[in-house]
C-alpha positions as CSV (number, residue, x, y, z in Angstrom):
1,X,34.9,16.5,10.8
2,X,33.9,12.8,12.5
3,X,31.9,11.3,10.2
4,X,28.1,10.0,12.3
5,X,29.0,6.6,14.4
6,X,24.9,6.3,15.4
7,X,22.4,4.7,12.3
8,X,18.6,4.1,13.1
9,X,17.7,1.0,11.4
10,X,14.2,1.0,9.4
11,X,12.9,-2.7,8.9
12,X,10.5,-3.5,6.1
13,X,8.8,-6.4,6.0
14,X,7.3,-6.4,2.6
15,X,5.1,-8.5,0.3
16,X,8.3,-10.3,-1.7
17,X,11.3,-9.3,0.8
18,X,12.4,-8.0,4.2
19,X,14.9,-5.3,3.6
20,X,16.8,-3.2,6.8
21,X,18.5,0.4,6.2
22,X,20.5,1.4,8.2
23,X,20.6,5.4,8.0
24,X,23.5,7.4,9.7
25,X,21.6,10.7,12.2
26,X,22.9,13.3,10.2
27,X,21.7,12.2,6.8
28,X,24.8,11.5,5.4
29,X,25.2,7.9,4.8
30,X,22.9,4.6,4.3
31,X,23.6,0.9,4.5
32,X,20.9,-1.9,2.7
33,X,20.1,-5.3,2.9
34,X,17.2,-7.6,1.6
35,X,16.8,-10.8,1.7
36,X,13.1,-12.1,-0.7
37,X,11.0,-15.0,-0.2
38,X,8.5,-16.5,-1.8
39,X,5.0,-16.1,-2.5
40,X,2.8,-19.4,-2.5
41,X,-0.2,-19.9,-4.4
42,X,-1.5,-23.6,-4.2
43,X,-5.3,-22.5,-5.4
44,X,-6.0,-19.7,-7.4
45,X,-6.8,-16.9,-5.5
46,X,-4.9,-18.3,-2.7
47,X,-1.6,-15.9,-1.6
48,X,-0.3,-17.6,0.9
49,X,3.7,-17.1,2.8
50,X,5.4,-19.5,5.4
51,X,5.8,-17.2,8.7
52,X,8.9,-18.7,10.0
53,X,10.3,-17.9,6.7
54,X,9.7,-14.5,6.5
55,X,11.0,-14.2,10.8
56,X,14.0,-15.9,9.5
57,X,14.6,-13.2,6.1
58,X,13.8,-10.4,8.7
59,X,16.7,-11.6,10.6
60,X,19.2,-12.1,8.0
61,X,18.6,-8.9,6.6
62,X,18.8,-6.9,9.6
63,X,21.9,-8.7,10.4
64,X,23.5,-8.0,7.2
65,X,22.8,-4.2,7.5
66,X,24.1,-4.2,11.4
67,X,27.6,-5.9,10.1
68,X,27.5,-3.3,7.0
69,X,27.0,-0.4,9.4
70,X,31.4,-1.2,10.5
71,X,30.6,-0.9,14.7
72,X,28.3,2.3,14.4
73,X,25.8,2.6,17.3
74,X,22.6,1.4,16.4
75,X,20.4,3.5,18.3
76,X,17.0,1.8,17.3
77,X,15.2,-0.8,14.7
78,X,12.1,0.5,13.5
79,X,9.1,-1.7,12.0
80,X,7.1,-1.3,9.1
81,X,5.0,-4.3,7.7
82,X,2.8,-5.2,4.6
83,X,-0.9,-4.5,5.7
84,X,-3.8,-7.0,5.6
85,X,-2.0,-10.0,6.6
86,X,-3.3,-12.6,9.4
87,X,-2.0,-15.2,10.9
88,X,-3.6,-17.8,13.0
89,X,-1.4,-18.7,16.6
90,X,-2.3,-21.6,19.5
91,X,-1.5,-21.1,22.5
92,X,2.3,-21.9,22.1
93,X,2.7,-19.0,19.4
94,X,2.8,-21.4,17.3
95,X,1.5,-20.9,13.2
96,X,-1.3,-23.4,12.5
97,X,-2.1,-21.2,9.5
98,X,0.2,-19.8,7.0
99,X,-0.2,-15.9,6.0
100,X,-2.8,-15.4,4.1
101,X,-1.5,-11.9,2.5
102,X,-3.4,-8.7,1.5
103,X,-3.8,-10.3,-2.0
104,X,-5.0,-13.2,-1.3
105,X,-8.9,-12.8,-2.4
106,X,-10.5,-16.0,-0.8
107,X,-13.1,-14.5,1.1
108,X,-14.4,-12.4,-2.3
109,X,-17.4,-14.1,-1.8
110,X,-17.5,-13.0,2.0
111,X,-16.5,-9.4,0.9
112,X,-19.3,-9.3,-1.4
113,X,-22.3,-10.7,0.7
114,X,-21.5,-7.6,3.0
115,X,-21.8,-5.4,0.3
116,X,-24.5,-6.3,-1.3
117,X,-26.6,-6.5,2.1
118,X,-25.5,-2.8,3.5
119,X,-23.6,-4.3,6.0
120,X,-20.5,-2.6,4.4
121,X,-21.8,1.0,5.1
122,X,-21.4,0.4,8.8
123,X,-18.7,-1.0,8.8
124,X,-16.9,1.6,6.9
125,X,-18.2,4.3,9.2
126,X,-16.6,2.9,11.9
127,X,-13.3,0.9,11.0
128,X,-12.1,3.2,8.0
129,X,-12.0,0.3,6.5
130,X,-13.8,-0.5,2.8
131,X,-15.0,-3.8,2.6
132,X,-12.4,-5.9,0.3
133,X,-10.8,-9.8,0.7
134,X,-7.8,-8.6,1.6
135,X,-9.0,-7.4,5.0
136,X,-8.3,-9.9,8.3
137,X,-12.7,-9.8,8.6
138,X,-13.3,-11.2,5.4
139,X,-10.1,-13.3,6.2
140,X,-12.1,-14.3,9.2
141,X,-15.0,-15.2,8.0
142,X,-13.6,-17.1,5.4
143,X,-12.5,-19.2,8.0
144,X,-15.3,-19.7,10.1
145,X,-17.3,-21.0,7.1
146,X,-14.7,-23.2,5.3
147,X,-12.2,-24.6,8.2
148,X,-14.0,-24.4,11.7
149,X,-12.1,-26.6,13.0
150,X,-8.8,-24.2,12.8
151,X,-10.6,-21.6,14.4
152,X,-11.1,-23.8,17.1
153,X,-6.8,-24.2,17.4
154,X,-6.3,-20.9,17.2
155,X,-5.1,-19.0,20.3
156,X,-4.5,-15.7,18.4
157,X,-5.1,-14.2,15.5
158,X,-2.1,-11.9,14.7
159,X,-1.0,-9.9,11.8
160,X,2.3,-10.1,10.0
161,X,4.6,-7.2,12.1
162,X,2.3,-8.3,15.3
163,X,4.4,-11.8,14.8
164,X,7.2,-10.4,14.0
165,X,7.3,-8.1,16.5
166,X,6.8,-11.1,19.1
167,X,10.0,-13.1,17.5
168,X,11.9,-9.5,17.6
169,X,10.8,-8.9,21.8
170,X,8.8,-11.9,22.8
171,X,5.7,-9.5,23.5
172,X,2.0,-10.4,21.7
173,X,1.2,-6.8,20.5
174,X,-0.2,-4.8,18.0
175,X,-0.2,-1.2,17.0
176,X,-2.8,0.9,16.3
177,X,-1.8,1.7,12.2
178,X,-2.2,-2.6,11.8
179,X,-5.2,-2.7,14.1
180,X,-6.9,0.4,12.0
181,X,-6.6,-2.1,8.4
182,X,-7.9,-5.2,9.9
183,X,-11.8,-3.9,9.3
184,X,-12.5,-5.3,12.9
185,X,-11.1,-1.9,14.9
186,X,-13.7,0.9,15.9
187,X,-10.7,4.3,14.4
188,X,-13.4,6.5,16.8
189,X,-13.3,5.2,19.8
190,X,-9.7,3.8,19.6
191,X,-11.0,0.3,20.8
192,X,-11.7,-3.1,18.8
193,X,-15.4,-3.2,18.3
194,X,-17.4,-5.6,20.2
195,X,-20.0,-5.9,17.1
196,X,-17.8,-6.6,14.4
197,X,-16.0,-9.0,16.4
198,X,-18.6,-10.8,16.8
199,X,-19.6,-11.1,13.3
200,X,-16.2,-12.0,12.8
201,X,-16.8,-15.2,15.2
202,X,-13.7,-13.8,18.1
203,X,-13.2,-12.7,20.8
204,X,-11.0,-9.3,21.9
205,X,-9.0,-12.0,24.1
206,X,-7.5,-13.0,20.7
207,X,-6.5,-10.3,19.5
208,X,-3.6,-8.6,20.2
209,X,-3.7,-5.4,22.9
210,X,-3.2,-2.5,20.8
211,X,-0.2,0.0,21.7
212,X,0.9,3.4,19.9
213,X,3.3,3.5,17.3
214,X,5.6,4.5,18.7
215,X,5.7,2.6,21.5
216,X,9.0,1.2,22.4
217,X,10.1,-2.5,23.1
218,X,13.4,-4.3,23.6
219,X,14.9,-6.7,21.5
220,X,15.2,-9.8,23.5
221,X,19.1,-11.4,24.2
222,X,18.0,-14.3,21.3
223,X,17.1,-11.8,19.0
224,X,20.1,-10.3,19.8
225,X,22.0,-12.7,19.3
226,X,20.5,-13.6,15.7
227,X,21.2,-9.7,14.4
228,X,24.0,-8.8,16.6
229,X,22.9,-6.4,18.2
230,X,23.0,-6.0,22.4
231,X,19.7,-7.3,24.4
232,X,17.5,-4.3,25.4
233,X,18.3,-2.8,21.8
234,X,15.1,0.4,21.1
235,X,12.6,-1.8,19.2
236,X,9.9,0.6,18.2
237,X,7.0,-1.3,16.9
238,X,6.1,1.0,13.7
239,X,3.2,1.5,11.7
240,X,1.6,-0.3,8.2
241,X,3.5,0.0,4.9
242,X,1.3,2.7,3.5
243,X,0.7,5.3,6.1
244,X,5.3,4.9,6.0
245,X,5.2,5.7,2.4
246,X,3.5,9.2,2.8
247,X,5.7,9.8,5.8
248,X,8.8,8.5,3.8
249,X,7.6,11.2,1.1
250,X,7.9,13.5,3.1
251,X,3.6,14.4,2.5
252,X,3.1,14.6,6.1
253,X,0.5,18.4,5.6
254,X,-3.0,17.5,5.5
255,X,-2.7,19.7,2.2
256,X,-0.1,17.4,0.4
257,X,-1.1,14.3,-1.1
258,X,1.3,11.4,-1.9
259,X,0.9,9.5,-5.2
260,X,2.7,5.9,-5.5
261,X,2.3,4.0,-8.7
262,X,3.7,0.4,-9.1
263,X,1.5,-2.4,-10.6
264,X,-1.2,-0.4,-8.8
265,X,-1.6,3.2,-8.1
266,X,-2.8,4.6,-4.4
267,X,-3.2,8.6,-3.3
268,X,-2.7,9.0,0.3
269,X,-2.9,12.5,2.3
270,X,-2.8,12.6,6.5
271,X,-5.4,14.3,8.8
272,X,-5.9,15.2,12.0
273,X,-8.7,12.7,12.9
274,X,-10.3,9.8,11.4
275,X,-12.2,10.7,8.4
276,X,-14.4,8.4,6.0
277,X,-16.2,8.6,2.9
278,X,-20.4,8.1,2.5
279,X,-19.3,5.8,-1.0
280,X,-17.4,3.8,1.0
281,X,-14.2,4.4,-1.2
282,X,-11.1,5.5,0.9
283,X,-9.5,3.3,4.0
284,X,-8.3,5.4,6.9
285,X,-5.7,4.5,8.9
286,X,-3.2,5.7,11.4
287,X,0.4,6.5,11.2
288,X,0.2,8.1,14.7
289,X,-2.9,9.2,17.2
290,X,-3.0,12.4,15.7
291,X,-2.2,11.4,12.3
292,X,-4.5,9.4,10.2
293,X,-3.7,8.7,6.4
294,X,-6.4,8.5,4.2
295,X,-5.4,6.5,1.2
296,X,-7.8,6.4,-2.4
297,X,-6.3,3.4,-4.9
298,X,-6.5,1.7,-8.6
299,X,-6.0,-1.9,-8.8
300,X,-4.9,-1.2,-13.1
301,X,-1.7,0.8,-13.0
302,X,2.3,0.3,-14.0
303,X,0.5,-3.7,-14.5
304,X,-1.8,-1.9,-17.5
305,X,1.0,-0.4,-19.4
306,X,3.2,-4.1,-18.5
307,X,0.4,-5.5,-20.5
308,X,0.6,-3.4,-23.0
309,X,4.3,-4.0,-23.5
310,X,3.8,-7.8,-23.3
311,X,0.6,-7.9,-25.8
312,X,2.4,-5.3,-28.2
313,X,6.2,-6.3,-27.5
314,X,7.1,-8.2,-25.1
315,X,7.9,-8.1,-21.5
316,X,11.2,-6.5,-21.3
317,X,9.9,-3.7,-23.6
318,X,8.6,-1.8,-21.4
319,X,11.0,1.6,-21.0
320,X,12.0,1.5,-25.7
321,X,7.9,1.1,-26.0
322,X,7.4,4.6,-22.9
323,X,10.4,6.5,-25.3
324,X,8.2,5.5,-28.4
325,X,5.1,7.3,-26.7
326,X,6.8,9.8,-25.8
327,X,6.9,10.7,-29.0
328,X,3.0,10.7,-29.7
329,X,1.1,14.1,-29.3
330,X,-1.2,14.1,-26.1
331,X,-4.5,12.4,-26.3
332,X,-2.7,10.0,-28.5
333,X,-4.4,11.6,-31.6
334,X,-8.1,10.5,-30.1
335,X,-7.3,7.1,-28.6
336,X,-8.5,6.8,-25.5
337,X,-8.3,4.0,-23.2
338,X,-9.9,2.7,-20.2
339,X,-7.4,0.7,-18.0
340,X,-9.6,-1.8,-16.1
341,X,-8.3,-4.9,-17.1
342,X,-8.4,-6.7,-14.2
343,X,-11.6,-6.4,-11.9
344,X,-11.8,-5.2,-8.0
345,X,-12.5,-9.2,-6.3
346,X,-14.8,-7.6,-4.0
347,X,-16.9,-6.1,-6.4
348,X,-20.6,-7.5,-7.1
349,X,-20.7,-9.3,-10.0
350,X,-20.6,-6.8,-13.7
351,X,-20.7,-4.2,-11.9
352,X,-16.9,-3.3,-12.9
353,X,-16.2,-1.3,-16.2
354,X,-14.5,-3.3,-19.0
355,X,-11.6,-2.1,-20.0
356,X,-11.4,-0.8,-23.5
357,X,-9.9,0.9,-26.2
358,X,-11.8,4.1,-28.0
359,X,-11.1,5.9,-31.0
360,X,-8.7,3.6,-32.6
361,X,-8.3,4.4,-36.6
362,X,-5.8,2.7,-39.0
363,X,-3.2,5.4,-38.8
364,X,-2.6,4.7,-34.9
365,X,0.1,2.7,-34.1
366,X,1.7,0.8,-31.3
367,X,3.2,3.8,-29.5
368,X,-0.4,5.4,-29.9
369,X,-1.7,2.3,-27.7
370,X,0.9,3.0,-25.3
371,X,0.7,6.6,-24.1
372,X,-3.5,6.1,-24.4
373,X,-2.4,3.2,-21.3
374,X,-0.5,5.9,-19.6
375,X,-2.5,8.9,-19.9
376,X,-5.9,5.6,-19.0
377,X,-4.3,5.4,-15.7
378,X,-2.8,8.9,-14.5
379,X,-7.0,10.0,-15.6
380,X,-7.7,7.3,-13.8
381,X,-5.7,8.5,-10.6
382,X,-6.4,12.1,-11.2
383,X,-10.1,10.7,-10.7
384,X,-9.1,9.7,-7.1
385,X,-7.6,12.7,-6.2
386,X,-10.7,14.5,-7.1
387,X,-13.1,12.4,-5.1
388,X,-10.4,13.0,-2.5
389,X,-10.4,16.2,-2.5
390,X,-13.8,16.7,-1.4
391,X,-12.6,14.9,2.2
392,X,-10.4,17.4,2.7
393,X,-8.2,20.2,0.7
394,X,-4.6,18.6,-1.6
395,X,-2.6,21.4,-3.4
396,X,0.3,19.4,-3.8
397,X,1.6,15.9,-4.6
398,X,4.7,14.0,-4.0
399,X,5.0,11.2,-6.8
400,X,6.8,7.8,-5.4
401,X,7.1,4.8,-7.2
402,X,9.4,3.1,-10.0
403,X,6.9,4.1,-12.4
404,X,8.0,8.1,-12.0
405,X,11.4,7.5,-13.2
406,X,10.3,7.4,-16.5
407,X,9.9,11.4,-18.0
408,X,6.4,10.4,-19.5
409,X,4.7,9.3,-17.1
410,X,6.0,12.0,-14.9
411,X,4.9,14.5,-17.3
412,X,1.0,13.0,-17.7
413,X,0.6,12.5,-14.2
414,X,1.4,16.3,-13.2
415,X,-0.2,17.7,-15.8
416,X,-3.6,15.8,-15.1
417,X,-2.9,16.8,-11.0
418,X,-2.6,20.3,-12.8
419,X,-0.7,21.2,-9.1
420,X,2.8,21.2,-7.7
421,X,4.5,17.8,-8.1
422,X,7.7,17.0,-7.2
423,X,9.3,13.4,-7.7
424,X,10.2,12.0,-4.3
425,X,14.0,11.5,-3.8
426,X,14.0,9.0,-1.3
427,X,14.3,6.1,-2.9
428,X,13.3,3.6,0.3
429,X,10.4,5.9,1.4
430,X,8.7,3.2,3.2
431,X,11.9,2.3,5.6
432,X,12.5,5.9,5.8
433,X,9.0,6.4,6.9
434,X,10.2,3.7,9.5
435,X,12.9,4.8,10.7
436,X,11.6,8.6,11.2
437,X,9.1,7.0,13.4
438,X,11.2,5.7,15.3
439,X,13.7,8.5,15.3
440,X,10.4,10.1,16.7
441,X,9.9,7.1,19.1
442,X,13.2,8.2,21.0
443,X,12.6,11.1,21.2
444,X,15.6,12.5,19.1
445,X,13.0,14.9,16.7
446,X,10.3,17.2,17.8
447,X,8.2,16.4,14.6
448,X,7.9,13.9,11.9
449,X,8.3,16.2,8.9
450,X,12.1,16.5,11.2
451,X,13.0,13.3,11.4
452,X,12.3,12.3,7.8
453,X,14.3,15.6,6.5
454,X,16.9,15.1,9.3
455,X,17.7,10.9,7.5
456,X,17.0,12.6,4.3
457,X,17.8,16.4,3.5
458,X,16.4,15.1,0.1
459,X,13.4,13.5,0.7
460,X,11.3,16.4,-0.5
461,X,12.6,15.6,-4.3
462,X,12.9,17.3,-7.4
463,X,9.8,19.7,-8.9
464,X,8.0,19.0,-12.0
465,X,7.3,21.7,-14.3
466,X,3.4,21.5,-15.5
467,X,2.4,21.8,-18.7
468,X,-0.1,24.4,-19.1
469,X,-1.0,22.9,-22.4
470,X,-1.1,19.7,-21.8
471,X,-2.7,20.3,-18.4
472,X,-6.0,22.1,-20.2
473,X,-6.2,19.6,-22.5
474,X,-6.3,16.5,-20.3
475,X,-9.0,18.8,-18.2
476,X,-10.6,18.2,-21.3
477,X,-10.2,14.8,-21.5
478,X,-11.0,14.3,-18.0
479,X,-14.8,15.7,-17.6
480,X,-15.5,13.5,-21.3
481,X,-14.1,10.5,-19.4
482,X,-17.0,9.3,-17.2
483,X,-19.3,9.6,-20.3
484,X,-16.9,7.2,-22.1
485,X,-16.9,5.0,-19.0
486,X,-20.5,4.4,-19.1
487,X,-21.1,3.9,-22.6
488,X,-18.3,1.3,-22.2
489,X,-20.4,-0.5,-19.8
490,X,-23.3,-0.7,-21.5
491,X,-21.8,-2.1,-25.0
492,X,-20.0,-4.5,-22.5
493,X,-23.0,-6.1,-21.4
494,X,-24.6,-5.2,-25.0
495,X,-21.9,-8.1,-26.1
496,X,-22.1,-10.2,-22.8
497,X,-26.1,-10.5,-23.9
498,X,-25.7,-11.2,-27.2
499,X,-22.6,-13.9,-27.1
500,X,-23.5,-15.8,-24.0
501,X,-20.3,-15.2,-22.9
502,X,-20.1,-15.0,-19.5
503,X,-17.4,-11.9,-17.4
504,X,-13.3,-12.7,-16.9
505,X,-12.9,-15.0,-14.2
506,X,-11.6,-12.9,-11.7
507,X,-8.1,-12.7,-10.3
C-alpha cells in the first residue's frame, strides 16, 4: 500500500510558542515543528508580546513543518490561537500596541467595577463571556482610561489570530469563535453588540468582520514564499484554542465533557446553541455555528502541586513527590487542602476564600500534604462538573493535559467524577482540533467527529477504571467541602482583622 501523500497542517499560535503539525489524511503519520517566543512583564500584572515576533515564529514553525513532510501535498492550513488577546493597529496595519495576552491583568479594576455595579450580569447574558481582566472588553476600558492617545491612533482593534490571518492572507477578518470570547459579541444575535461597543468606546468599523470558523481564505504570495507553499493554498480561519481542544479530545457530543488540567484547569462540553448561567460562572464560545463550547475553569490547578513541590522539596521533585503521595491512603489520613492559593484578579477584595491545609497532625508527612493538594484540586474540578451539569448533562469525561500522565492524578480525578472517564490519546489536541475543523471546512469529511478519528484513530484515548470505594469516599468529602470553605473564609477574616494584615497582593 502506498503511503498517504496528502497532509493538512494545524497551526496553533499559543501563549509561549507557535506549533505546526502536519497530519496525513489517513491518520498514519504526523510531523511537528515548534518555535518559542517570550512573554514580557514590564510591569507586574502586564503580560505582553510583540505581534510581529509571534508572526515570525508562526511562519518559521509552519515552514519547518511543511519541509518535514517530504514533499507531500498540503491540502490546507487550519488555524488556532490563544484567545482573549488584544492588539491595536493603525491604518497601515502596523501594531501601535503590543499584544495584551489573556494573562494580562492590568484591567482588573475595570472588571471589578463592572461586577460590583451589576452590569456584568447583562453583559454575560448577551455575550456568553464572564467579565474578567483577560477579556478584550476590559482591556479596552483600561486603554480608554489610561492611554486615550493610543485609542485615537488606533484604526483597528484585533485579536492575535486575526493579525496572523492578515499576515497569511492579506485579509483582516475574525471568526465566530474568537469574536465570542471578546465580551463584545452578542452570541444570540451573532453580531457585535452596539450597547457593549458603546461601553467600550469603540465602533463596529474598528473591529474586523466576523466569518464562520469554517471560512476558507487563500495564502498570499508573500506568505507562500515564507512557508514553502503555493500561493492560493487554502487557509481555514479556524477557532480559539479552547473550543478546538474539545474537538481534538473527541469530546464533541453534548453529554461528553473535556477536562484539561495544566497550571490551571477547565471543563468544557459542547451544546448546540449558546447557553449562559445565572451565576456568571461559565463562558460560552463557538466551535462552529451550531456547536458551542460551554466552559468552567479554576485558577488553582496543577500549579498547586508544583507549589507544594517547591515548598516541600524542589521544583524538580514533583514526579517523585507524586509517587510518594500515591502510597498514602485516599483522604490523606484526614488532611484536606483548600487549594485557593491564587485569587481571581476579577474578584472583589476579600471575596476569594483562602487556601488552607485542615486537619494537620504530627504524624502527617509531606506525602500527605501533596496527596491532599491533588485531592483538593480534583474536588474543586468535581464542583465545576456539578455546576455545569445544571446546564447540560455530562455522562462521561475525556481527560487531557500533562498532569494526567501521573497515575495518581488520573485515579483521583476519575474517582471524584465517578463516571466513565478516558485519557484522550492525542498529544496535540489543539492542532488536531484545528486540522479536523479544517478537513471538515474543505469538504473532506461529513462531520467533525469523523474528521478527528480520520486524522487520529486513537484520539478517544484509554479508559480509566473508577474505584467504587474511592468514589464513595470522595463523594462524602465533597458534601463537607462547602462547609469547610465557609469556615476557612471566616477564619481568614478573623486573622486579617486580628493582625491588621492586608490580603495578599493580587497576581
